[in-house]
C-alpha positions in Angstrom: 89.5 99.6 105.4 88.8 97.0 108.1 89.8 94.2 105.7 93.0 96.0 104.8 94.0 96.4 108.5 93.1 92.7 109.1 95.1 91.6 106.0 98.3 93.4 107.0 97.9 92.9 110.7 97.3 95.4 113.4 101.0 95.5 114.4 102.1 96.3 110.8 99.4 98.9 110.6 100.6 100.6 113.8 104.2 100.4 112.5 103.1 102.1 109.3 101.3 104.8 111.2 104.3 105.4 113.4 106.7 105.6 110.3 104.4 107.9 108.3 104.1 110.3 111.3 107.9 110.4 111.7 108.2 111.1 108.0 105.6 113.9 108.3 107.4 115.5 111.3 110.8 115.2 109.5 109.5 116.7 106.3 108.2 119.8 108.1 111.6 120.2 109.8 113.5 119.7 106.5 111.2 122.1 104.7 111.7 124.8 107.4 115.5 124.3 107.1 115.3 124.6 103.3 113.2 127.8 103.6 115.8 129.4 105.9 118.6 128.5 103.5 116.9 129.4 100.2 117.1 125.8 99.0 114.7 123.7 96.9 111.5 123.3 98.9 109.2 120.3 99.6 106.0 121.0 97.6 102.9 121.8 99.8 101.0 119.0 98.0 103.6 116.5 99.4 103.0 117.7 102.9 99.3 117.3 102.5 99.7 113.9 100.9 101.7 112.7 103.9 98.9 114.0 106.2 96.3 112.3 104.1 98.2 109.0 104.2 98.0 108.9 108.0 100.8 111.3 109.0 98.6 114.0 110.4 99.9 113.9 114.0 103.5 114.1 112.7 102.9 116.9 110.3 100.9 119.0 112.7 103.5 118.4 115.5 106.3 119.3 113.1 104.4 122.4 112.0 104.2 123.8 115.5 107.6 122.4 116.7 109.5 124.1 113.8 107.0 127.0 113.6 106.6 126.3 109.9 103.5 127.2 107.9 101.7 128.3 111.0 100.6 131.6 109.4 98.9 129.8 106.5 95.3 129.0 107.1 95.6 126.3 104.4 97.8 124.4 106.9 96.5 125.5 110.3 92.9 124.5 109.3 93.6 122.0 106.5 95.9 119.6 108.3 93.8 119.2 111.5 90.7 118.8 109.3 92.3 115.9 107.4 93.4 114.3 110.7 89.9 114.7 112.2 88.2 113.2 109.1 90.7 110.2 109.2 90.0 109.6 112.9 86.2 109.7 112.3 86.6 107.3 109.4 88.8 104.9 111.4 86.4 104.9 114.3 83.4 104.3 112.0 85.1 101.4 110.2 86.6 99.7 113.2 84.0 100.3 115.9 80.7 101.3 114.5 80.4 99.3 111.3 
């Protein structure tokens, strides 16, 4: 992972993290709107994939901002767990290793 970050550059990595978190936040808001209007929904797997790709802060912020999926343990436990694991992995790769 450290080689990937060095290859793309720290500024590009930070831009990616910012964008994926904005996407995660937006997807939670869009899915909430769709739920209220009985429209086609964003699959839960997509929301988890965005989180796993680095958008954990955005999806969690969107979940609580829009009060969406907050009664599902799969989300209230799962999303923070993914985020914590990613932070631990990042700290390990960039600092400890």
